[in-house]
C-alpha positions in Angstrom: -6.7 -30.3 -0.6 -8.4 -27.2 1.8 -5.9 -25.0 -0.9 -8.8 -22.5 -2.7 -11.7 -23.7 -0.1 -13.1 -20.4 2.2 -11.6 -21.5 5.6 -12.8 -19.1 8.6 -10.0 -17.3 9.6 -7.7 -19.1 11.8 -7.8 -16.2 14.4 -11.1 -15.0 13.7 -12.5 -16.3 17.9 -9.4 -14.6 19.2 -9.6 -11.4 17.9 -13.2 -11.1 18.2 -13.1 -12.1 22.1 -9.9 -10.2 22.7 -7.4 -12.5 23.2 -5.6 -11.6 19.9 -2.8 -9.8 21.2 -1.2 -6.6 19.4 2.3 -4.7 20.0 1.3 -2.7 22.4 -0.3 -4.7 24.4 2.3 -7.4 25.4 3.1 -7.4 29.5 6.3 -6.1 30.0 8.1 -5.0 33.7 9.1 -2.0 34.0 8.9 -0.4 31.3 8.7 2.9 30.5 6.7 5.3 28.2 8.0 7.4 24.8 6.4 10.5 23.6 8.2 12.2 20.6 7.6 15.8 19.7 7.2 17.3 16.4 8.9 20.0 14.5 6.5 23.2 14.5 8.5 24.5 11.0 8.4 23.2 8.1 12.1 23.8 7.4 14.6 25.6 9.7 17.9 24.9 12.5 17.1 23.8 15.6 19.0 26.2 17.5 18.3 25.1 21.5 15.9 22.5 22.9 14.8 23.4 26.8 13.6 20.2 28.5 13.7 21.7 32.1 9.6 22.3 32.3 9.2 18.3 31.6 11.8 17.4 34.1 10.4 19.1 36.6 8.0 16.3 36.4 9.7 13.7 38.7 7.6 10.7 36.3 9.8 11.9 33.6 13.2 10.5 33.3 14.3 11.7 30.0 14.4 14.5 27.4 16.0 13.6 24.6 17.2 15.6 21.4 20.2 15.7 18.8 22.6 16.6 21.5 22.2 13.6 23.6 20.7 10.4 22.1 23.6 8.1 20.5 24.8 8.1 17.1 22.7 6.0 14.3 24.1 4.4 11.2 22.4 5.0 7.5 19.5 2.6 6.9 16.8 2.4 4.8 15.3 5.6 4.7 16.4 8.9 6.2 13.4 9.5 8.1 14.4 6.9 10.4 17.8 9.1 11.5 16.2 10.2 14.8 17.7 13.3 16.7 20.9 12.9 14.9 21.0 16.3 13.7 19.5 19.5 14.1 18.1 20.1 10.7 14.3 20.2 10.4 13.3 18.7 7.2 9.5 19.0 7.3 7.0 19.9 10.2 6.3 16.9 12.4 9.5 16.0 11.9 10.9 14.0 15.3 12.9 17.0 16.8 12.6 15.3 20.4 11.3 12.5 22.7 9.6 12.5 26.2 10.4 9.2 28.5 8.0 8.8 31.7 6.5 6.6 33.8 3.6 7.2 32.7 1.8 7.5 28.9 0.4 10.7 30.4 2.9 12.0 31.8 5.1 11.6 28.8 2.3 13.3 26.8 2.6 16.4 29.1 6.2 16.6 29.2 6.3 16.3 25.4 4.1 19.6 25.4 6.2 21.7 28.0 9.1 20.7 25.7 10.8 24.3 24.3 12.2 24.2 21.0 13.5 27.1 19.5 14.6 27.1 15.8 16.2 29.5 12.9 13.5 29.1 10.3 14.2 28.9 6.4 12.5 29.1 3.8 9.7 26.2 2.8 8.2 24.7 -0.4 5.0 22.4 0.0 3.5 22.6 -3.0 3.6 20.5 -5.8 4.1 22.6 -9.1 4.8 21.5 -12.5 7.0 24.4 -13.4 8.6 24.3 -10.4 12.3 24.9 -11.7 14.3 22.5 -9.5 12.0 19.5 -11.1 14.0 16.4 -11.5 13.9 13.3 -13.7 14.9 10.8 -11.7 16.4 7.4 -13.1 13.9 4.9 -12.0 10.8 5.1 -9.8 9.8 2.6 -6.4 9.8 -1.3 -7.5 12.1 -0.6 -10.6 10.9 0.8 -13.1 12.4 3.4 -15.2 11.9 6.6 -14.9 11.4 7.8 -18.6 10.6 4.9 -20.8 9.8 6.0 -24.6 8.7 3.9 -28.1 8.2 5.1 -31.1 7.6 8.9 -32.2 5.1 9.9 -29.7 5.1 13.8 -30.6 5.0 13.3 -34.4 2.0 10.0 -33.7 -0.1 12.8 -32.1 0.0 15.3 -34.6 -1.0 12.7 -37.2 -4.2 11.2 -34.8 -7.4 12.2 -35.8 -8.1 12.7 -32.2 -6.2 13.9 -29.7 -7.3 13.6 -25.4 -4.3 16.2 -23.3 -5.9 16.4 -20.0 -4.4 17.2 -16.2 -6.0 14.6 -13.6 -4.7 15.1 -10.0 -5.0 13.4 -6.5 -4.4 15.3 -3.7 -1.4 14.0 -0.6 -3.3 10.9 1.4 -2.6 8.9 4.3 -2.8 5.0 5.3 -5.8 4.8 8.1 -5.2 1.5 9.6 -7.7 0.5 12.4 -4.2 -0.1 14.7 -1.6 3.0 14.7 1.8 2.5 14.9 2.8 0.4 18.1 6.7 -0.7 19.9 7.8 -2.0 22.7 12.2 -2.3 22.8 13.8 -3.7 24.8 17.6 -4.4 25.3 20.1 -6.9 26.2 23.3 -6.0 25.6 23.4 -5.4 22.2 20.9 -7.7 21.6 17.5 -5.9 20.3 14.1 -7.1 21.1 10.7 -5.3 19.8 7.3 -6.0 20.2 6.1 -3.8 16.9 3.5 -2.9 14.8 4.7 -3.6 11.1 4.4 -5.4 7.9 7.5 -8.1 8.0 9.5 -8.3 11.0 12.6 -10.1 9.1 12.5 -6.8 7.1 12.7 -4.4 10.3 14.7 -6.5 11.6 17.5 -5.7 9.2 16.5 -2.3 9.2 17.2 -2.4 12.9 20.1 -3.9 12.8 21.3 -1.7 10.0 20.4 1.7 12.0 22.0 0.0 15.0 25.0 -1.4 13.0 24.5 -4.9 14.7 24.0 -7.9 13.4 20.4 -8.1 12.3 20.5 -12.1 13.8 20.6 -9.9 17.4 17.6 -8.2 16.8 13.8 -10.7 17.5 11.1 -8.2 16.0 8.1 -10.5 17.8 4.9 -9.5 15.4 2.0 -11.6 16.1 -1.5 -9.5 15.2 -1.6 -6.2 13.2 -4.8 -4.2 12.8 -3.6 -2.8 9.4 -1.0 -1.6 7.4 -1.9 -0.7 3.6 1.9 0.3 3.4 2.3 2.3 6.7 4.1 -0.2 8.4 6.1 -1.4 5.8 9.2 0.0 7.4 10.5 1.2 11.0 8.7 4.4 11.7 10.7 7.2 13.2 8.7 7.2 16.3 9.3 3.3 16.2 12.9 4.1 16.2 12.9 7.5 18.7 11.1 4.2 21.3 14.8 2.0 20.7 17.1 5.3 21.3 14.9 5.8 24.6 15.4 2.4 25.6 19.2 2.2 24.8 19.5 5.8 26.4 17.2 4.7 29.6 18.1 1.0 29.9 14.8 -0.3 30.6 12.1 -1.5 28.0 10.2 1.6 26.7 6.7 1.7 25.0 4.8 3.5 22.3 1.7 4.1 20.5 0.9 6.9 18.1 -2.3 9.0 18.1 -4.0 9.3 15.4 -2.8 12.7 14.9 1.0 11.8 14.9 0.0 9.3 11.8 -0.3 11.9 9.6 3.4 13.5 9.7 5.3 10.4 11.7 4.1 7.8 8.9 4.0 7.6 5.4 1.2 8.7 3.4 0.6 8.5 -0.7 2.3 11.2 -2.6 0.3 14.3 -4.7 0.3 13.4 -8.2 -0.6 15.4 -11.2 -0.9 13.2 -14.1 -1.0 14.6 -17.8 -2.1 11.9 -20.5 -2.3 12.8 -24.3 -3.6 10.1 -26.2 -4.0 10.0 -30.0 -6.5 7.9 -31.7 -7.5 7.6 -35.3 -11.6 7.7 -36.2 -12.0 4.0 -35.4 -10.8 4.1 -31.7 -7.3 2.7 -33.2 -4.8 4.1 -30.3 -1.5 5.2 -32.0 -0.3 7.2 -29.0 -0.4 7.2 -25.6 1.9 9.5 -23.4 1.8 10.2 -19.4 4.0 12.4 -17.7 3.1 12.0 -14.3 5.0 14.5 -11.5 4.7 13.5 -7.4 7.1 14.6 -4.6 9.4 13.5 -2.2 11.1 14.9 0.5 14.4 17.0 0.8 15.9 14.8 2.3 15.4 11.0 1.0 14.2 9.7 -2.8 11.0 8.1 -3.3 9.1 8.2 -6.8 5.6 6.8 -7.0 5.8 4.8 -10.4 2.3 6.6 -11.1 2.7 5.5 -14.9 3.8 2.0 -14.4 0.4 0.4 -15.6 0.2 3.0 -18.2 3.5 0.9 -20.0 1.4 -2.0 -20.1 -2.5 -0.8 -20.7 -3.3 -0.7 -23.9 -1.9 -1.6 -27.8 0.3 2.1 -29.0 3.3 1.9 -31.3 4.3 4.9 -29.8 4.2 4.8 -26.0 5.9 7.8 -23.8 5.7 7.5 -20.1 7.8 10.0 -17.9 8.1 10.3 -14.6 9.2 13.8 -12.7 9.6 14.6 -9.0 9.3 17.6 -6.8 11.6 17.7 -3.3 9.2 19.2 -1.2 9.3 20.2 2.9 7.0 17.7 3.6 7.5 13.8 5.1 8.9 11.4 2.8 5.9 9.7 1.1 5.8 5.9 0.4 3.7 3.0 -0.1 0.0 3.3 0.1 -2.4 0.3 -1.2 -1.5 0.0 -5.2 1.3 2.9 -4.9 1.4 4.1 -8.3 -1.3 2.2 -10.4 -4.1 3.7 -8.1 -3.5 7.2 -8.8 -2.3 6.2 -12.6 -4.8 4.1 -13.4 -7.7 7.1 -12.2 -6.0 9.5 -14.7 -5.8 6.7 -17.4 -8.7 5.4 -17.3 -10.3 8.7 -16.9 -8.8 9.3 -20.3 -9.7 6.8 -22.0 -13.5 7.3 -20.8 -13.0 10.9 -22.4 -11.3 10.0 -25.7 -14.3 7.4 -26.1 -16.9 10.3 -25.7 -14.8 12.4 -28.2 -14.9 9.6 -30.3 -18.5 8.5 -30.1 -17.8 4.9 -29.4 -18.5 2.7 -26.3 -15.9 3.0 -23.6 -16.0 -1.0 -23.2 -16.0 -1.4 -27.0 -12.8 1.1 -27.3 -11.2 -0.6 -24.3 -11.3 -4.0 -26.2 -10.1 -2.8 -29.8 -6.7 -1.9 -28.2 -6.0 -4.9 -26.5 -2.2 -5.5 -26.8 -0.9 -9.0 -27.7 2.4 -7.9 -26.1 3.4 -6.2 -22.9 2.8 -2.4 -25.0 6.1 -1.4 -23.4 8.8 -4.5 -23.3 7.4 -6.4 -26.2 7.1 -9.4 -23.8 4.4 -11.9 -23.1 1.8 -12.4 -21.2 1.9 -14.7 -18.7 -2.2 -14.8 -18.1 -3.8 -11.4 -19.1 -7.7 -12.1 -19.2 -9.1 -8.4 -19.2 -11.2 -8.7 -22.1 -12.4 -11.7 -20.1 -13.3 -9.1 -16.8 -14.6 -6.7 -19.3 -17.3 -8.8 -20.9 -18.2 -10.8 -17.7 -19.0 -7.6 -16.0 -20.2 -6.1 -18.9 -23.3 -8.7 -19.1 -23.6 -9.0 -15.5 -23.8 -5.3 -14.8 -26.1 -5.1 -18.2 -24.0 -2.9 -19.6 -25.6 -3.1 -23.0 -28.7 -1.5 -21.8 -27.2 1.9 -20.9 -28.0 4.6 -22.7 -24.8 6.6 -23.4 -26.0 10.2 -23.6 -24.5 11.8 -20.6 -27.2 13.3 -18.2 -30.0 12.0 -19.3 -31.3 10.3 -16.8 -32.9 12.0 -14.6 -35.7 11.0 -11.2 -36.7 14.1 -9.9 -33.5 16.1 -8.5 -31.4 12.8 -8.9 -29.2 12.1 -12.0 -28.2 8.5 -12.6 -25.0 7.4 -14.6 -22.9 4.3 -15.0 -19.3 4.1 -16.1 -16.4 1.2 -16.1 -12.3 1.2 -15.7 -9.9 -1.2 -15.9 -7.8 -3.0 -13.5 -3.8 -4.4 -12.9 -1.9 -5.0 -10.8 1.7 -7.0 -11.0 2.2 -10.6 -9.6 5.1 -9.9 -7.0 7.2 -12.3 -4.8 10.7 -13.0 -3.5 12.5 -15.1 -1.7 11.4 -16.3 1.9 12.7 -18.9 4.3 10.1 -21.9 6.1 11.4 -24.4 8.5 8.4 -27.8 8.5 8.9 -30.1 11.8 7.0 -33.4 12.2 6.4 -35.0 15.2 5.9 -38.8 15.5 2.4 -38.2 17.0 1.6 -37.6 13.4 1.4 -33.7 13.8 3.7 -30.6 11.7 4.3 -27.3 12.7 6.0 -24.7 10.4 7.4 -21.2 10.9 7.7 -18.5 8.7 8.8 -14.9 9.0 5.4 -13.9 7.8 3.0 -11.5 9.2 -1.0 -11.3 8.6 -2.1 -7.5 8.5 -5.8 -8.3 8.5 -5.3 -10.3 4.9 -5.9 -13.8 6.3 -2.4 -14.3 5.6 -2.1 -16.8 8.6 -5.2 -18.6 7.4 -3.7 -19.5 3.7 -0.1 -20.5 5.1 -2.5 -23.0 6.9 -3.7 -24.5 4.5 -0.7 -24.5 1.5 1.0 -26.6 5.1 -1.7 -29.1 5.5 -2.0 -29.7 1.8 1.6 -30.2 1.1 2.0 -32.0 3.7 -0.8 -34.6 3.1 -2.4 -34.2 6.3 -5.9 -32.9 7.6 -5.5 -29.0 9.1 -6.6 -30.4 12.4 -2.7 -31.8 12.6 -1.0 -28.3 11.9 0.7 -25.5 13.4 1.2 -22.6 11.7 3.9 -20.0 13.5 4.5 -16.3 12.2 5.6 -13.1 13.3 8.9 -13.8 14.2 11.9 -12.1 12.6 14.5 -15.2 13.9 12.5 -17.1 11.5 14.5 -16.4 8.9 15.0 -14.4 5.9 11.1 -13.4 4.5 9.3 -11.3 2.4 7.1 -7.9 2.9 3.6 -7.9 3.2 3.0 -5.9 0.5 2.9 -5.9 -3.1 0.5 -8.0 -2.8 2.9 -10.7 -2.6 3.5 -12.0 0.9 1.5 -15.1 0.6 2.9 -16.1 -2.4 6.1 -15.7 -1.3 6.2 -17.2 1.9 3.4 -19.5 0.6 6.2 -21.0 -1.3 8.9 -21.6 0.7 6.2 -23.5 3.3 5.5 -25.2 0.2 9.1 -26.3 -0.2 10.0 -26.9 3.3 6.3 -29.0 3.6 7.4 -30.8 0.3 11.0 -31.5 1.6 10.0 -33.1 5.0 7.5 -35.0 3.2 10.8 -36.2 1.3 12.4 -36.6 4.4 10.3 -39.0 5.9 9.8 -41.2 3.3 13.2 -42.0 3.5 12.8 -42.7 6.7 9.9 -45.5 5.4 7.4 -43.3 6.3 7.9 -43.3 10.2 9.4 -40.0 11.9 12.0 -40.6 14.4 11.4 -40.1 18.3 13.4 -37.0 18.2 11.3 -35.9 14.6 12.2 -34.5 11.4 13.0 -30.9 10.2 13.9 -29.2 7.2 14.6 -25.6 5.9 13.9 -24.2 2.6 14.7 -21.1 1.0 13.2 -20.1 -2.0 15.8 -17.8 -3.3 17.1 -19.3 -6.0 13.6 -20.3 -7.3 12.4 -17.3 -8.8 10.9 -17.0 -11.9 13.2 -15.6 -14.7 11.9 -12.0 -16.0 11.1 -13.2 -19.5 7.1 -12.5 -19.4 4.7 -10.0 -18.4 3.0 -11.0 -15.2 0.2 -9.1 -14.0 -4.0 -9.7 -12.5 -6.5 -7.7 -14.4 -10.0 -6.9 -13.7 -12.9 -4.2 -14.7 -14.4 -1.8 -12.1 -18.3 -1.3 -13.3 -19.8 1.7 -11.2 -23.7 3.4 -11.2 -24.0 6.5 -9.2 -26.7 8.8 -8.6 -26.0 12.7 -8.3 -28.5 15.3 -6.8 -28.4 18.0 -9.0 -29.7 20.4 -6.5 -26.3 19.9 -4.0 -24.2 17.9 -6.2 -24.0 15.0 -3.6 -22.5 12.0 -5.2 -24.0 8.6 -4.3 -22.6 5.5 -5.5 -25.1 3.1 -5.5 -23.3 -0.1 -7.4 -19.9 -1.1 -7.7 -19.4 -4.2 -9.5 -15.9 -5.4 -10.0 -14.7 -8.8 -11.9 -10.8 -9.9 -11.6 -8.6 -12.5 -13.1 -5.9 -13.3 -10.0 -5.8 -17.1 -10.6 -7.1 -19.6 -7.8 -6.8 -18.0 -4.6 -5.7 -19.9 -1.4 -8.4 -19.5 0.6 -11.6 -17.9 -1.4 -13.1 -16.2 1.4 -10.4 -14.2 2.7 -9.7 -13.1 -0.5 -13.1 -12.0 -1.3 -13.0 -9.9 1.6 -9.8 -8.6 0.2 -11.1 -7.6 -2.6 -14.3 -5.8 -1.3 -12.2 -3.7 1.0 -9.9 -2.4 -1.8 -12.9 -1.5 -4.1 -14.4 0.1 -0.6 -11.5 2.2 -0.3 -11.2 2.9 -3.8 -15.0 4.6 -3.1 -13.7 6.5 -0.8 -10.2 7.9 -3.1 -12.5 8.6 -5.3 -15.3 10.6 -3.1 -13.7 11.6 0.0 -9.8 11.3 1.1 -7.7 14.3 0.7 -4.7 15.6 2.8 -5.0 19.3 2.8 -1.7 21.2 3.1 -1.2 25.1 4.2 1.5 26.6 2.0 2.3 29.1 4.4 3.0 26.7 7.4 3.6 23.9 5.5 1.2 21.9 8.0 -1.3 18.6 6.9 -4.3 20.7 7.9 -7.0 18.0 8.4 -5.1 15.6 10.6 -7.4 13.6 12.3 -10.4 11.4 11.0 -12.6 14.1 11.8 -11.5 15.7 8.8 -9.5 13.2 7.1 -12.8 11.3 5.7 -13.0 8.1 4.9 -15.3 6.0 3.6 -18.1 4.3 6.0 -20.3 1.5 6.1 -23.0 4.5 5.1 -21.4 5.2 2.0 -21.3 1.6 0.9 -24.2 0.4 -1.3 -24.4 -2.3 -3.9 -20.9 -3.3 -4.0 -19.9 -7.0 -5.6 -16.7 -8.9 -6.7 -16.7 -11.7 -9.0 -13.4 -13.8 -9.6 -12.5 -15.7 -12.8 -10.3 -18.2 -11.2 -8.4 -19.0 -14.6 -5.7 -21.9 -13.7 -2.6 -20.1 -13.4 -1.5 -22.1 -10.6 2.0 -22.0 -11.9 2.8 -18.4 -11.9 3.9 -18.2 -8.1 5.9 -20.9 -6.1 2.3 -20.8 -3.4 -0.3 -20.9 -6.7 -2.6 -17.8 -8.0 -1.4 -14.2 -7.8 -1.8 -11.8 -5.4 -4.8 -10.1 -4.4 -4.7 -7.4 -1.8 -4.3 -4.8 -3.8 -5.4 -5.4 -7.2 -9.9 -4.3 -6.3 -8.5 -0.4 -5.7 -6.7 0.2 -9.0 -9.2 1.6 -11.3 -12.0 1.9 -8.7 -11.8 5.5 -8.4 -11.9 6.1 -12.4 -15.0 4.2 -12.9 -16.7 6.3 -10.1 -15.3 9.3 -11.8 -16.3 8.2 -15.4 -20.3 7.5 -13.8 -20.4 11.1 -12.6 -19.5 12.0 -15.6 -22.2 10.3 -17.9 -24.8 11.0 -14.8 -24.4 15.0 -15.3 -21.7 15.8 -18.3 -19.6 16.9 -15.5 -16.3 15.7 -15.6 -13.6 16.0 -12.4 -10.3 15.6 -12.9 -9.2 16.5 -9.4 -9.7 13.5 -7.0 -11.9 13.6 -4.8 -15.0 14.4 -6.6 -16.6 16.7 -4.2 -20.4 18.3 -4.7 -18.8 22.2 -5.0 -16.6 20.7 -7.6 -19.3 19.1 -9.3 -21.5 22.8 -8.8 -18.9 24.6 -10.0 -18.3 22.9 -13.0 -21.8 22.6 -13.9 
């Protein structure tokens, strides 16, 4: 059995030697290059597109706009309907595209395209008093927009202690190493796309909808992807533009977004505003939890970040209310970013729990454990492997929490103030149906195909291990094939569900193949044996609350003069079942924790209210954590036997490590300084201003 061991990545050598081929690197004859033109106003109507200056260059083949682009059909996201009307919904929206024989000519041509607008008033700032706020029925991932248990207002009125605070997170943007890249080529009504995405089967379906052709006529090839975090779940507007350009010119077209374009042509995370009200008795028993979550979507598409969803499941309270409100702004439609909803929502909830602990003069660790629910608070369903208390107690022991002086601002050496904080983590267990094909050859080798994608998580290696174990053979007798839509319907790499979903299909196909081999007396016929299996009908009933849990413990030092924060140590303990590959699972946890530190201390996209512009739209100004920002980082796993919770065994891991990390840092900063920062990121001016 190799499942659970830390085998090296199958593609590791290819990646470090440069042999791994990413979407933009496929050789294509006669290729043209595409450069999108983004709107320079936040709201308005395009009145004229003048491409004459660009077309004066013989290298420019075409200038596309809403007057000459072919018609598309409604698809998954309204932003994908590129060049279909003159309406401008946000700054940076694709309003034209230049196609040329070189990438330099395409980019220069795009700069020469003159677009005129009738500008309209715009709204780009989140305002809790906006009279046009909406109450959505559901959020992303199907959570109710509003859920109520008990009488929250009465319980708050009767509570011995009430914490009533507002916590905010800014807009944030996905910044994977590889930006969005697409090569599109048509053969009649068949479309071939080499694309950087998080699910070739889903992307093929989206393109089929956009072009009104059967998705079977769309082949999407996604061999290697340089990160995603949610930015590549669906075709970006620029990727759709590439297919439009290929259709119009009749030649293959390719595009790769610049880093700056990633901020407007690829979705990021909405800004959030969470008002948390907690009511408790003097002994720390929670009597009421109220979470009012405000976020935005664009004016052309509704996406509701599930900001309050974690509050529904974390702590016992007889009275619980979670409400989502939605603002429609002239900004690009936000979508998923690592642990959507849970990341900003748990920053708010876990910060509020920490504030309640101080208000009650209780240990924040003890307060959390005292309010451990027997069943899921919002639904009443039994938990399927919770283990949060074990994460908290194990983490506290490893971290040395018991030695902590609870008084804020008392540990000092010279200019350095020291503090520690903790926060809980959780993420739902998702899986969905997928298809896999397993083939046996007479020489004793096996081949397995599934439309999975490895965005850097190690999924290719994990599926290889699952296949080898299901076939009962050493790994060197198994070849795994991923990254093609033609391998059949399959789940996305999202929601920490990829390996669980694809792995279930791989296991099923390999198991059924072995049964077929047994029917042949253990011998494989000369022409081989092949089995295709689908797990759509094998998904578990929604009768239990299935989540992974964890706990973060953080130590910081803060410069008393400048307010600069350094994270000296971040320790996480997580319960996620048994990992398929221990090495890649550990890597995922560490990477997510780094992203949590980045969110806490650095990441924010600044919006200019007058221009509707993301001001800091590059990595020179949109800061992310680097190696210099990360010191003592530890991730420990409690491998509880939750093997039957998914068809592949174990639970998803990719997003668990980021949830709660920001709150742990913020709580440690408060313990060090006595300054509570409720608006991320925690920058030195916020500490100095409050101090």
